[in-house]
C-alpha positions in Angstrom: -15.0 -37.8 -21.4 -13.0 -40.9 -20.5 -11.5 -41.5 -17.0 -7.9 -40.7 -18.1 -9.1 -37.5 -19.8 -10.9 -36.5 -16.6 -7.8 -37.2 -14.5 -5.7 -35.1 -16.8 -8.2 -32.2 -16.7 -8.2 -32.3 -12.9 -4.4 -32.2 -12.8 -4.4 -29.2 -15.1 -6.9 -27.4 -12.9 -4.9 -28.2 -9.8 -1.6 -27.1 -11.3 -3.3 -23.9 -12.3 -4.4 -23.3 -8.7 -1.0 -24.0 -7.3 0.7 -21.6 -9.7 -1.8 -18.8 -8.8 -1.5 -19.2 -5.1 1.9 -17.4 -4.8 0.4 -14.5 -6.8 -2.5 -14.2 -4.3 -0.1 -14.4 -1.4 2.1 -11.7 -2.9 -0.9 -9.4 -3.4 -2.0 -9.8 0.2 1.6 -9.4 1.6 3.8 -7.6 -0.9 7.6 -7.2 -0.6 9.1 -4.0 0.6 10.8 -2.1 -2.1 14.6 -2.6 -1.7 15.1 1.0 -3.0 13.7 2.4 0.3 16.8 3.5 2.3 17.5 1.6 5.5 17.6 3.5 8.8 21.0 4.6 9.9 21.5 5.4 13.6 23.0 8.8 14.6 24.8 10.0 17.7 23.5 8.6 21.0 20.1 9.8 22.0 18.6 9.8 25.5 15.4 11.1 27.2 11.9 9.8 26.9 9.8 9.5 23.8 6.0 9.6 24.2 3.7 8.6 21.3 -0.1 9.2 21.9 -3.2 8.5 20.0 -4.7 5.8 17.7 -5.3 2.3 18.9 -5.1 1.2 15.3 -1.6 2.5 15.2 -0.6 1.1 18.6 1.1 -2.0 17.2 3.1 0.2 14.8 4.1 2.8 17.5 5.1 0.1 19.9 7.3 -1.7 17.4 9.0 1.5 16.3 9.6 2.5 19.9 11.2 -1.0 20.5 13.4 -0.5 17.4 14.4 3.0 18.7 15.4 1.6 22.0 17.5 -1.1 20.4 19.4 1.6 18.4 19.6 4.0 21.4 19.8 2.1 24.8 19.7 5.4 26.8 16.3 6.3 25.3 13.1 5.3 26.9 9.7 5.3 25.3 6.0 4.7 25.8 2.8 4.5 23.8 -0.5 5.9 25.1 -3.3 4.6 22.9 -6.6 6.2 24.0 -7.7 6.9 20.5 -6.9 9.5 17.8 -9.1 12.1 19.4 -7.3 11.8 22.7 -3.9 11.9 21.0 -4.9 15.1 19.2 -6.1 16.6 22.5 -2.7 15.9 24.1 -0.9 17.4 21.1 -3.0 20.5 21.4 -2.3 20.8 25.1 1.4 20.6 24.5 1.7 17.4 26.6 3.0 15.2 23.8 5.1 16.0 20.7 3.7 13.3 18.5 0.1 12.1 17.9 -0.5 8.9 15.9 -3.8 9.2 14.1 -5.8 6.8 11.9 -7.5 9.7 10.2 -6.5 13.0 8.6 -6.8 16.2 10.8 -9.8 18.3 9.8 -9.4 21.7 8.4 -10.9 23.3 11.5 -8.6 21.3 13.8 -5.6 22.6 11.8 -6.9 26.2 12.1 -7.4 25.7 15.9 -3.8 24.3 16.2 -2.4 27.3 14.4 -4.3 29.6 16.7 -2.7 27.9 19.7 0.8 27.7 18.5 1.2 30.1 15.6 2.0 27.4 13.0 0.4 24.3 11.5 1.2 20.8 12.7 3.5 18.7 10.6 1.7 15.8 8.9 3.6 12.6 8.1 1.8 9.7 6.4 3.5 6.5 7.5 1.4 3.6 6.1 -1.9 2.7 4.5 -4.8 1.0 6.1 -8.0 -0.5 4.6 -10.8 0.0 7.1 -12.5 -3.4 6.9 -16.1 -4.3 7.7 -16.1 -7.6 9.6 -18.6 -10.4 9.9 -18.3 -13.8 11.5 -16.3 -16.3 9.4 -19.5 -18.4 8.8 -21.4 -15.4 7.4 -21.8 -15.7 3.6 -22.7 -12.1 2.9 -21.3 -11.5 -0.6 -20.8 -7.7 -0.1 -22.3 -4.4 1.0 -22.7 -1.0 -0.6 -21.8 2.2 1.3 -25.5 3.1 1.3 -26.3 -0.3 2.9 -23.6 0.2 5.5 -25.0 3.6 6.2 -28.5 2.2 6.7 -27.1 -0.5 9.0 -25.4 1.9 11.4 -27.5 5.1 11.1 -31.2 5.8 11.2 -30.8 9.0 9.1 -29.6 7.1 6.0 -27.9 10.1 4.5 -26.7 8.1 1.5 -30.3 7.8 0.4 -31.3 4.1 1.0 -35.1 4.2 1.3 -35.4 1.5 3.9 -33.8 0.5 7.2 -31.8 -2.7 7.7 -32.3 -4.7 10.9 -32.3 -8.5 10.0 -30.0 -10.7 8.0 -32.9 -12.1 6.0 -32.9 -8.7 4.2 -29.7 -9.8 2.6 -31.2 -13.2 1.6 -28.9 -15.2 3.9 -30.0 -18.7 4.5 -30.1 -21.1 7.5 -30.2 -19.7 11.0 -29.4 -16.2 9.6 -32.9 -16.0 8.1 -34.5 -15.2 11.5 -31.5 -13.5 13.1 -31.3 -9.8 14.0 -28.1 -7.9 12.9 -25.9 -7.0 15.9 -23.9 -3.8 15.4 -20.5 -3.1 16.9 -18.3 0.0 16.8 -15.1 1.3 18.5 -15.5 4.1 21.0 -16.2 7.7 19.9 -12.5 8.8 20.6 -11.3 6.3 18.0 -10.1 7.8 14.7 -11.6 4.6 13.1 -15.0 5.6 14.3 -14.7 9.2 13.2 -13.5 8.0 9.7 -16.4 5.5 9.4 -19.0 8.1 10.4 -17.6 10.7 8.0 -17.0 8.5 5.0 -19.9 6.0 5.4 -22.7 7.8 7.3 -21.9 11.4 6.0 -21.3 12.3 9.7 -24.7 11.2 10.9 -25.0 9.8 14.4 -25.1 6.0 15.0 -28.2 4.1 15.9 -28.7 3.8 19.7 -28.5 0.0 19.4 -24.9 0.0 18.2 -22.8 -1.6 20.9 -19.7 0.4 21.7 -16.4 -1.4 22.3 -13.1 -0.1 23.7 -11.5 -0.1 20.3 -11.1 -1.9 16.9 -9.5 -5.0 18.5 -12.5 -5.4 20.8 -14.9 -5.0 17.9 -13.2 -7.8 16.0 -13.2 -10.0 19.1 -16.9 -9.4 19.6 -17.7 -10.2 15.9 -15.6 -13.4 16.1 -17.8 -14.5 19.0 -21.1 -13.4 17.5 -22.4 -15.2 14.4 -24.9 -12.4 13.7 -22.5 -9.5 14.4 -21.0 -6.9 12.1 -18.4 -4.2 13.0 -15.5 -2.4 11.6 -11.8 -1.9 12.2 -8.4 -1.7 10.5 -7.3 -4.5 8.2 -4.5 -5.2 10.6 -6.9 -6.6 13.1 -8.2 -9.4 10.8 -8.2 -12.9 12.4 -9.2 -16.3 11.1 -12.5 -16.0 13.0 -13.8 -13.1 11.0 -14.2 -12.2 7.4 -13.8 -8.7 5.8 -16.8 -8.0 3.6 -16.2 -6.7 0.0 -17.5 -3.1 -0.4 -19.1 -1.3 -3.4 -19.2 2.4 -3.6 -22.6 2.5 -5.3 -25.5 0.1 -5.9 -24.7 -2.2 -8.9 -21.0 -1.4 -8.5 -18.3 -4.0 -8.2 -17.6 -5.4 -4.7 -14.0 -4.6 -3.8 -12.1 -6.6 -1.2 -9.6 -4.8 1.1 -6.3 -6.0 -0.3 -2.9 -4.4 -0.9 -3.7 -3.9 -4.6 -7.1 -2.3 -4.0 -5.7 -0.1 -1.2 -2.8 1.1 -3.2 -4.7 1.8 -6.4 -7.5 3.5 -4.5 -10.4 1.2 -5.7 -11.3 0.1 -2.2 -13.8 2.7 -0.9 -12.6 2.8 2.7 -8.8 3.2 2.1 -7.1 5.6 4.5 -3.5 6.7 5.2 -2.1 6.4 8.8 -0.5 9.6 10.1 1.9 11.0 12.6 1.2 14.6 13.5 4.1 16.5 15.1 4.3 19.7 17.0 7.3 21.1 15.0 7.8 24.8 15.2 9.5 26.5 12.2 13.2 27.3 12.6 13.2 25.7 16.1 15.2 22.8 17.5 13.2 19.5 17.4 13.8 16.7 19.8 16.3 14.3 18.3 14.2 11.4 19.5 11.1 12.6 17.6 13.2 13.4 14.4 14.8 9.9 14.4 11.4 8.2 15.2 10.0 9.8 12.0 13.0 8.8 10.0 12.8 5.2 11.3 9.1 5.0 10.4 9.9 6.1 6.8 12.8 3.7 6.4 13.0 0.2 5.0 12.9 -1.2 8.5 10.0 1.0 9.5 7.9 0.0 6.5 8.7 -3.7 7.2 7.0 -3.1 10.6 3.9 -1.7 8.7 3.7 -4.8 6.6 4.4 -7.2 9.5 1.5 -5.7 11.5 -1.0 -6.3 8.8 -1.1 -2.9 7.1 0.3 -1.7 3.8 3.5 0.2 3.1 3.6 3.6 1.5 4.5 3.9 -2.2 8.2 4.4 -2.6 7.7 7.8 -4.3 5.9 9.1 -1.3 8.6 7.9 1.1 11.3 9.5 -1.0 9.4 12.8 -0.9 8.8 12.6 2.8 12.3 11.6 3.7 13.7 14.6 1.9 12.1 16.9 4.4 13.7 15.0 7.3 17.1 14.4 5.7 19.0 17.3 7.3 20.5 16.3 10.7 18.6 17.6 13.7 20.7 19.4 16.2 20.4 18.1 19.8 17.6 19.9 21.6 18.2 21.6 24.9 15.0 20.1 26.3 13.3 16.9 25.2 9.8 18.1 26.2 7.1 19.1 23.8 6.7 22.7 22.7 4.7 24.8 25.0 1.5 26.7 24.3 1.9 30.4 23.5 1.0 32.9 26.2 
């Protein structure tokens, strides 16, 4: 091939790359559907709104609280993010009206809640997260299966892998990785992220004793960013330029799937999970206007913009329409803004 022909060929390739870049960007950060209704403020609201629970959802909860205060200057609000398990405990104790959770409540937890209050909690999905498995940005690991992840974090290997995994050389990595031990990081046990990972990856088996426990997903990502030989997990919203999410395959020989908007929405990414608000909402009773409007805001165009801005993925428009319909009727002002009390 002559030099002019080579130059033309290179130009064609470069033009192709340029034209595909916007498509990749759009896939990673999609536009919010303009058909999602915008939030419309109601009559003035006062009092204090407390949101408890998931650290993964802390950026969302704080942003929604800030928006609520902008709409309602007489309203105050705070976010207490000790983990999904702590948020659920406070919801059970009647100390908070809303628990933000990065996992779905278990059937037994719903039974226990109904035993305490006489009715089930109200479940509201508000966004979608891809629980990512992070390695250092220099780590060239091409992907992991769920069975390999299980063998990394649990000695019991309930997914059936016949051998344990301790060193990076077992993944055929080159350079200094050949002699390096794998350092494991996890959020604390109160984190819904940890609960989800143990249930969906390790089949609820306990972690290895050498797993280093961090305060939450943000701390895990920070640790991996500073440790070339580390691996940990957390929501996709915690991704930074110093770490890399590893593509995951459901089974050996399966296709490695990256945690993207498309894979999360279509369900092909194995560790996709909705993000929830759980609300203590007694049937035929008056709900705090602050709680009702908080939910409406989260399910609005502005609320889903927050989901996207914080690195997570918005709900499908059809799901939002269905959820909003249950919150459409105006909520009469409550006599008290406090959470419902436990039954005697």
